[in-house]
PLY file of the C-alpha trace (Angstrom):
ply
format ascii 1.0
element vertex 491
property float x
property float y
property float z
element edge 490
property int vertex1
property int vertex2
end_header
-0.03 -0.07 -0.08
1.73 3.53 -0.83
2.25 5.87 1.32
-0.20 7.95 2.53
-2.87 5.86 1.85
-4.73 3.56 4.06
-8.52 1.55 4.22
-11.21 3.74 4.99
-12.94 2.95 7.88
-16.27 3.82 8.20
-18.05 4.82 11.56
-21.90 4.72 12.57
-22.52 8.29 14.12
-22.18 8.37 18.00
-22.06 10.74 21.00
-19.17 13.16 21.57
-17.50 14.17 24.70
-14.80 17.03 23.46
-12.89 17.88 26.82
-10.66 20.53 26.68
-7.87 21.93 29.43
-6.05 24.90 29.44
-2.26 26.20 28.83
-0.96 21.68 29.42
1.91 21.13 28.43
1.79 17.93 25.90
5.05 17.04 28.03
3.41 16.66 31.56
1.35 13.56 30.79
2.14 10.13 32.43
1.32 8.45 28.59
3.59 10.66 27.42
6.15 9.16 29.10
7.35 12.05 32.06
8.78 10.91 34.95
7.12 12.87 37.36
3.39 13.74 36.81
0.64 10.94 37.66
-2.25 11.56 34.98
-4.06 8.02 35.95
-7.12 8.99 34.26
-5.44 10.81 30.99
-3.27 7.70 30.59
-6.34 5.22 30.88
-7.93 7.33 28.16
-5.11 6.64 26.58
-4.28 3.21 26.55
-8.33 2.59 25.30
-7.49 4.88 22.07
-4.97 6.84 20.27
-2.52 9.25 21.52
-1.10 11.70 18.75
2.43 12.72 19.86
2.84 15.60 17.12
-0.24 17.44 17.84
-0.42 21.30 17.32
-2.30 24.50 18.13
-3.30 26.46 15.56
-1.71 29.47 17.78
0.22 29.64 21.26
-2.06 31.38 23.11
-5.69 31.20 24.05
-8.31 33.04 22.23
-6.54 32.57 18.55
-6.11 28.99 19.65
-9.81 28.74 20.43
-11.23 30.33 17.39
-9.50 27.85 14.80
-10.33 24.94 17.33
-13.88 26.47 16.93
-13.67 27.22 13.18
-11.46 24.55 11.48
-8.93 27.16 9.88
-5.30 28.69 10.33
-5.24 32.01 11.94
-4.95 34.02 9.09
-8.07 32.88 7.50
-10.46 33.64 10.08
-8.74 36.79 11.55
-8.84 36.23 15.08
-5.63 37.19 16.01
-4.97 37.86 19.46
-6.70 38.50 23.01
-8.53 41.24 22.04
-9.89 39.87 18.94
-11.74 36.85 20.61
-14.22 34.68 18.36
-17.82 36.22 17.98
-19.96 33.48 15.79
-19.28 35.34 12.26
-17.23 31.88 10.79
-19.02 29.53 11.04
-18.08 26.55 13.32
-17.98 23.03 14.15
-20.74 23.59 16.79
-23.06 25.62 14.09
-22.66 23.07 11.49
-23.84 20.04 14.00
-26.26 22.29 15.67
-28.16 23.04 12.00
-28.14 19.42 11.38
-30.31 18.95 14.29
-27.89 18.14 17.26
-27.98 19.38 20.16
-24.52 20.61 21.39
-23.67 22.02 24.71
-21.29 24.18 25.95
-19.98 23.79 30.11
-16.67 25.78 31.16
-14.37 27.99 29.66
-15.09 29.35 25.57
-12.81 32.62 25.95
-15.19 33.94 22.68
-16.10 37.36 22.66
-19.60 38.24 23.82
-22.17 36.07 25.82
-25.37 36.44 24.03
-23.46 35.83 20.27
-24.28 33.07 18.25
-21.39 30.98 18.59
-22.96 27.75 17.63
-23.89 25.83 20.80
-27.52 24.89 21.89
-26.68 25.90 25.34
-23.78 27.72 27.08
-23.49 26.58 30.95
-20.86 29.21 33.27
-19.33 30.17 30.12
-15.81 32.18 30.29
-16.04 34.65 28.07
-13.04 37.94 27.50
-12.65 40.41 30.13
-15.94 43.02 28.83
-15.96 41.94 25.43
-12.42 43.74 25.33
-9.71 41.30 26.40
-6.46 41.70 26.40
-6.10 45.74 24.81
-2.90 46.34 26.29
-1.23 43.04 24.18
-2.65 45.34 20.87
1.14 47.31 21.94
3.52 45.35 19.26
6.07 48.12 19.00
7.59 49.61 22.39
6.32 46.82 24.51
5.47 48.11 27.96
6.79 45.03 30.57
3.68 43.62 31.85
2.91 44.67 35.68
1.28 41.38 36.78
3.80 39.47 35.55
4.82 38.96 39.30
1.73 37.04 39.99
3.56 33.65 38.14
5.73 33.16 41.22
3.45 35.42 43.68
0.29 33.00 43.59
2.58 30.13 43.20
1.28 27.41 46.21
-1.23 24.97 47.81
-4.46 26.32 48.04
-7.60 27.18 46.23
-7.60 30.29 43.07
-10.77 31.40 41.54
-9.76 29.17 38.98
-9.69 25.68 40.92
-13.56 26.58 42.38
-14.11 27.38 38.43
-13.37 24.30 37.51
-14.78 21.99 40.42
-18.23 23.39 39.01
-17.68 22.65 35.61
-17.30 19.15 36.64
-20.13 18.69 38.72
-22.47 20.88 35.79
-20.62 17.90 33.33
-21.78 14.94 35.73
-24.81 16.32 36.02
-25.44 16.78 32.28
-24.18 12.98 31.59
-26.57 11.69 34.03
-29.71 13.41 32.99
-29.74 15.15 29.79
-27.28 12.61 28.10
-29.72 9.89 28.64
-32.11 11.41 26.84
-33.58 9.65 23.56
-32.58 12.14 20.76
-32.66 11.85 17.37
-28.82 13.07 16.20
-26.32 11.66 18.54
-25.59 14.39 20.84
-22.37 16.67 21.47
-20.96 18.09 24.76
-17.99 20.16 25.16
-16.25 20.35 28.87
-13.62 22.69 29.44
-11.89 23.25 32.09
-9.12 26.20 33.01
-6.33 24.22 34.86
-3.06 23.77 34.42
-3.18 27.86 33.51
-1.85 30.15 35.61
-2.44 30.97 39.02
-0.16 28.39 40.17
-2.49 27.81 42.82
-3.15 23.89 43.51
-5.36 22.26 45.91
-3.00 21.12 48.59
-3.37 17.45 48.44
-2.24 17.81 44.88
0.30 20.38 45.49
2.27 18.12 48.18
2.75 15.11 46.12
5.08 16.90 43.81
6.66 19.55 46.47
8.03 16.64 48.22
9.64 15.22 45.45
12.81 16.17 44.19
12.12 18.45 40.91
14.66 19.39 38.42
15.13 22.43 37.27
13.43 22.90 33.60
15.73 22.79 31.09
17.65 25.41 29.71
17.32 27.25 32.70
20.23 28.65 34.17
21.12 32.27 32.27
24.19 31.14 30.64
22.03 28.76 28.98
19.43 30.59 27.59
19.23 31.29 23.90
19.09 35.33 23.10
17.37 34.30 19.77
15.30 38.15 20.25
12.33 37.10 19.67
12.73 35.27 22.90
14.28 38.44 24.31
10.86 40.72 23.13
8.91 38.14 25.01
11.08 37.73 28.13
11.11 41.75 28.47
7.41 42.03 28.12
6.52 39.15 30.10
9.21 39.49 32.64
8.14 36.12 34.87
11.25 34.98 35.80
12.27 38.45 37.03
10.74 37.83 39.47
11.88 34.29 40.67
13.89 34.61 42.78
15.87 31.36 43.64
15.36 27.41 43.09
12.56 27.20 46.46
10.65 29.57 43.80
11.00 27.52 40.94
9.99 24.59 42.71
6.77 26.46 43.84
5.76 27.38 40.34
6.45 23.24 39.24
4.46 21.91 41.64
1.69 24.01 41.31
2.31 23.41 37.73
2.16 19.74 38.55
-0.79 20.05 41.13
-2.88 21.49 38.78
-2.06 18.96 35.86
-3.29 16.24 38.75
-6.10 18.43 39.73
-7.03 18.55 35.84
-6.68 14.68 35.64
-8.80 14.24 38.93
-11.71 15.95 37.66
-11.92 14.87 33.86
-11.86 10.82 35.78
-14.68 12.09 37.24
-16.60 13.04 34.00
-15.20 9.95 31.99
-16.86 7.61 35.25
-19.96 9.09 35.17
-20.27 8.86 31.30
-19.39 5.34 32.11
-21.53 5.12 35.05
-24.52 6.22 32.61
-24.42 3.64 30.10
-22.93 6.18 27.78
-19.12 5.45 26.74
-20.41 2.77 24.23
-21.44 5.03 22.26
-19.44 8.10 22.66
-16.16 9.34 21.33
-13.93 11.18 23.59
-11.57 13.71 22.52
-9.12 15.39 24.70
-6.80 18.32 23.59
-5.32 21.58 25.54
-6.11 24.92 23.48
-1.48 25.40 23.98
1.41 24.23 25.92
3.34 26.19 28.67
6.71 26.71 29.10
7.17 26.35 32.78
10.24 27.40 32.98
12.72 26.14 30.76
14.91 28.25 28.88
13.90 30.53 31.42
10.24 30.97 30.29
7.04 31.19 31.18
3.51 30.91 30.16
3.28 30.98 26.66
3.65 32.55 23.51
6.70 30.67 22.11
6.74 28.12 19.60
8.68 25.82 21.25
7.19 21.88 21.13
6.09 22.97 25.02
3.57 25.81 23.98
3.19 25.03 20.21
2.59 21.72 20.89
-0.48 20.32 22.91
-2.16 17.19 24.24
-4.66 15.18 21.67
-6.31 11.42 22.50
-9.14 10.10 20.23
-10.71 7.24 22.01
-13.84 4.81 21.74
-15.39 2.46 19.20
-13.38 2.69 15.98
-10.82 4.06 17.33
-7.65 1.94 18.07
-6.47 0.97 21.26
-3.10 1.82 23.11
-2.07 3.47 19.68
0.50 6.63 19.83
0.80 8.07 16.46
3.97 10.38 15.82
2.37 11.55 12.64
2.32 15.78 12.46
-1.89 16.63 12.82
-3.17 19.75 13.89
-6.39 21.32 15.49
-7.40 22.34 12.38
-8.68 18.63 12.41
-10.38 18.12 14.87
-13.13 20.06 13.06
-13.51 16.90 9.93
-13.33 14.67 12.91
-16.06 15.76 15.03
-18.29 16.24 12.18
-17.23 12.49 10.92
-18.25 11.46 13.89
-21.26 12.56 14.47
-22.50 11.92 10.77
-21.88 14.97 9.00
-19.76 15.97 5.92
-17.55 18.74 5.98
-17.70 21.04 3.26
-15.23 21.65 0.85
-12.52 24.48 1.64
-11.18 23.21 5.00
-7.67 22.25 5.26
-8.05 19.40 8.30
-7.93 15.63 7.56
-9.42 13.24 9.27
-8.00 12.24 12.37
-9.62 8.91 12.77
-7.65 8.00 9.36
-4.94 9.02 10.89
-5.36 6.89 13.64
-5.75 4.02 11.43
-2.34 4.62 9.85
-2.94 7.76 6.88
-0.27 9.52 6.87
-1.26 12.55 4.77
1.31 14.70 3.06
1.45 17.89 4.12
2.96 20.26 6.40
1.03 21.63 9.37
1.57 25.29 10.75
1.00 27.51 13.56
1.26 31.03 14.19
1.04 34.08 16.54
0.42 37.47 16.33
-0.12 38.46 19.23
1.27 39.51 23.04
4.48 39.57 23.75
5.77 40.13 20.36
7.11 42.50 17.71
6.68 39.92 14.69
4.86 37.37 13.01
5.40 34.25 13.63
5.02 30.67 11.52
6.18 27.58 12.81
5.94 24.91 10.53
6.18 21.14 11.00
6.67 18.84 7.82
8.06 15.17 8.89
11.22 15.73 11.11
11.93 19.52 10.52
10.31 21.89 12.60
10.71 25.13 11.05
9.93 28.84 12.32
9.25 31.43 10.35
9.63 35.35 11.36
9.20 38.21 9.57
11.47 41.18 10.73
13.73 37.96 12.98
16.35 35.27 11.80
14.57 32.08 10.93
15.20 29.00 13.21
14.98 24.97 12.18
14.81 21.47 14.23
15.47 18.74 13.40
12.90 16.67 16.28
14.22 13.61 15.37
17.68 14.18 16.49
16.99 17.07 18.57
13.47 16.16 20.16
14.23 19.35 23.14
15.36 22.24 20.62
18.34 22.21 21.86
20.38 23.04 18.75
18.87 25.03 15.68
20.99 23.93 13.02
19.35 27.08 10.07
22.54 28.23 9.45
23.88 24.35 9.18
24.54 24.34 5.38
24.35 20.39 5.84
20.52 21.62 6.23
20.21 23.50 3.21
17.69 21.73 1.43
15.29 20.55 4.53
15.13 24.64 5.24
14.69 25.49 1.26
11.59 22.64 1.68
9.96 24.14 4.99
10.23 27.91 3.37
8.73 26.99 0.27
5.91 24.45 2.23
5.39 27.44 4.20
4.78 30.11 1.52
2.60 27.38 -0.39
-0.04 27.79 2.64
0.49 31.70 3.42
2.37 35.01 2.50
3.74 35.19 6.23
4.94 39.12 4.54
0.83 39.98 3.95
-0.37 38.27 7.36
1.48 39.99 9.36
0.26 43.37 7.46
-2.93 42.39 8.04
-2.76 41.33 12.05
-0.84 44.65 12.91
-3.71 46.73 10.48
-6.76 45.16 12.53
-4.44 45.06 15.84
-3.74 49.24 14.78
-7.45 49.50 14.69
-8.74 47.96 17.43
-5.90 50.01 19.94
-7.56 53.02 18.07
-11.39 52.18 19.20
-10.03 51.66 22.78
-8.53 55.12 23.42
-5.25 54.59 21.78
-1.98 53.51 23.85
-2.34 55.53 26.42
-5.37 54.65 27.48
-4.68 50.58 27.52
-1.69 51.11 29.21
-3.43 53.13 31.94
-6.39 50.32 31.83
-3.04 47.80 32.49
-2.87 44.35 33.10
-5.03 41.53 34.59
-2.78 38.42 34.38
-6.02 36.39 33.70
-9.27 36.28 32.78
-11.46 36.56 35.64
-13.87 33.50 36.45
-17.64 33.75 36.08
-18.41 35.55 38.75
-15.52 37.11 40.20
-13.75 40.62 39.51
-10.54 41.34 37.22
-7.40 42.39 39.47
-5.61 44.90 37.50
-3.29 45.10 41.03
0 1
1 2
2 3
3 4
4 5
5 6
6 7
7 8
8 9
9 10
10 11
11 12
12 13
13 14
14 15
15 16
16 17
17 18
18 19
19 20
20 21
21 22
22 23
23 24
24 25
25 26
26 27
27 28
28 29
29 30
30 31
31 32
32 33
33 34
34 35
35 36
36 37
37 38
38 39
39 40
40 41
41 42
42 43
43 44
44 45
45 46
46 47
47 48
48 49
49 50
50 51
51 52
52 53
53 54
54 55
55 56
56 57
57 58
58 59
59 60
60 61
61 62
62 63
63 64
64 65
65 66
66 67
67 68
68 69
69 70
70 71
71 72
72 73
73 74
74 75
75 76
76 77
77 78
78 79
79 80
80 81
81 82
82 83
83 84
84 85
85 86
86 87
87 88
88 89
89 90
90 91
91 92
92 93
93 94
94 95
95 96
96 97
97 98
98 99
99 100
100 101
101 102
102 103
103 104
104 105
105 106
106 107
107 108
108 109
109 110
110 111
111 112
112 113
113 114
114 115
115 116
116 117
117 118
118 119
119 120
120 121
121 122
122 123
123 124
124 125
125 126
126 127
127 128
128 129
129 130
130 131
131 132
132 133
133 134
134 135
135 136
136 137
137 138
138 139
139 140
140 141
141 142
142 143
143 144
144 145
145 146
146 147
147 148
148 149
149 150
150 151
151 152
152 153
153 154
154 155
155 156
156 157
157 158
158 159
159 160
160 161
161 162
162 163
163 164
164 165
165 166
166 167
167 168
168 169
169 170
170 171
171 172
172 173
173 174
174 175
175 176
176 177
177 178
178 179
179 180
180 181
181 182
182 183
183 184
184 185
185 186
186 187
187 188
188 189
189 190
190 191
191 192
192 193
193 194
194 195
195 196
196 197
197 198
198 199
199 200
200 201
201 202
202 203
203 204
204 205
205 206
206 207
207 208
208 209
209 210
210 211
211 212
212 213
213 214
214 215
215 216
216 217
217 218
218 219
219 220
220 221
221 222
222 223
223 224
224 225
225 226
226 227
227 228
228 229
229 230
230 231
231 232
232 233
233 234
234 235
235 236
236 237
237 238
238 239
239 240
240 241
241 242
242 243
243 244
244 245
245 246
246 247
247 248
248 249
249 250
250 251
251 252
252 253
253 254
254 255
255 256
256 257
257 258
258 259
259 260
260 261
261 262
262 263
263 264
264 265
265 266
266 267
267 268
268 269
269 270
270 271
271 272
272 273
273 274
274 275
275 276
276 277
277 278
278 279
279 280
280 281
281 282
282 283
283 284
284 285
285 286
286 287
287 288
288 289
289 290
290 291
291 292
292 293
293 294
294 295
295 296
296 297
297 298
298 299
299 300
300 301
301 302
302 303
303 304
304 305
305 306
306 307
307 308
308 309
309 310
310 311
311 312
312 313
313 314
314 315
315 316
316 317
317 318
318 319
319 320
320 321
321 322
322 323
323 324
324 325
325 326
326 327
327 328
328 329
329 330
330 331
331 332
332 333
333 334
334 335
335 336
336 337
337 338
338 339
339 340
340 341
341 342
342 343
343 344
344 345
345 346
346 347
347 348
348 349
349 350
350 351
351 352
352 353
353 354
354 355
355 356
356 357
357 358
358 359
359 360
360 361
361 362
362 363
363 364
364 365
365 366
366 367
367 368
368 369
369 370
370 371
371 372
372 373
373 374
374 375
375 376
376 377
377 378
378 379
379 380
380 381
381 382
382 383
383 384
384 385
385 386
386 387
387 388
388 389
389 390
390 391
391 392
392 393
393 394
394 395
395 396
396 397
397 398
398 399
399 400
400 401
401 402
402 403
403 404
404 405
405 406
406 407
407 408
408 409
409 410
410 411
411 412
412 413
413 414
414 415
415 416
416 417
417 418
418 419
419 420
420 421
421 422
422 423
423 424
424 425
425 426
426 427
427 428
428 429
429 430
430 431
431 432
432 433
433 434
434 435
435 436
436 437
437 438
438 439
439 440
440 441
441 442
442 443
443 444
444 445
445 446
446 447
447 448
448 449
449 450
450 451
451 452
452 453
453 454
454 455
455 456
456 457
457 458
458 459
459 460
460 461
461 462
462 463
463 464
464 465
465 466
466 467
467 468
468 469
469 470
470 471
471 472
472 473
473 474
474 475
475 476
476 477
477 478
478 479
479 480
480 481
481 482
482 483
483 484
484 485
485 486
486 487
487 488
488 489
489 490
């Protein structure tokens, strides 16, 4: 059988449970081989399904990532550029298409779209988190001479054992998902239902419930890779980001780093606990056999690697995402290295629900890839937001990771030989052919210069509409979007 071909597996239409987390580094999973993290429920889900070990977000920041996941297209195709330009329902989503065809499509938890009351395609939105005041992160619209983020101090200041508004929010999300599956999911509907359950963990604040925090605090936690200042790469994009989001400036000792790591790991285990409760309810309600489960995250987290925290870079820890598909018709205990993308969720979810994907979408069926298909293509992640002065485009093609900056030098990594991305080979003549192939593949998808101009023009327009540079700096930085029913903290 030639490369890229496979026997198409026709699946009966099934219910869908889509679980999304926020900022889950794909390497921090037991089934991904992490030596410390405990994620028994996600590991069990992967054991009864297929995990995709080279999956990518459409953009390594919340709002564009969630728009790309909803719409099944790349950011330059839909124009939701940054954390002040959220999805408003104007571009058809997989939620719209399924609801229009008679499916009940319900969301519980974080969406990070523009406003409540807009039609995002769901039949119902329960306790949805949307962007703050319909405006979001206005200070991120400033992409020249960027001011340092005042609330970067919150990363370490809030790390430790306890509860936060986010852990309480996740508890409510988990409870409502269990109730829905018990009461609504058992209704005899003409069409399969879809439930989208979206948690915020392990997004900072890095405040983890004590029972999860201390299981990691009581261990020896090694420092992140290239954390020592003399080891950190000095690419100009990373310098821009670390000056703007100067999280690490507030870390005073290895003790602080350990607090942050224990908080993050604890939140991952708290997420896993909540996912376990939802999956147990699915089984106990007698729905497991008729439901396909997808787990992913909107993007990852630097988690101290290279001295960076948060998101917004193109390293595997951030542009990569966990992605698991499990249920009837999905191969079990399989781990697929073929590069895939969140754009692939769109045709996959439609296919599982029994709906054909319209023409014009860049994604492929993850069901097909799980069964051995190897599509001949590159996948793309792009970034046009806060902490960056230049558009960034990361192309994954076979073993190559090519990162194109509109105004800065490119990077190239051979992920087969260098999976930790420690050695940029962009200037090595031995890799000249691979570099040119990647560059051509990127320009076949989009013109980075033209896309960068459009993003900057839109951001200048939004900045002007919100009073200009001085006004948004005075408004300040709230650090993270307030959970429903809570108030943004600009201090």
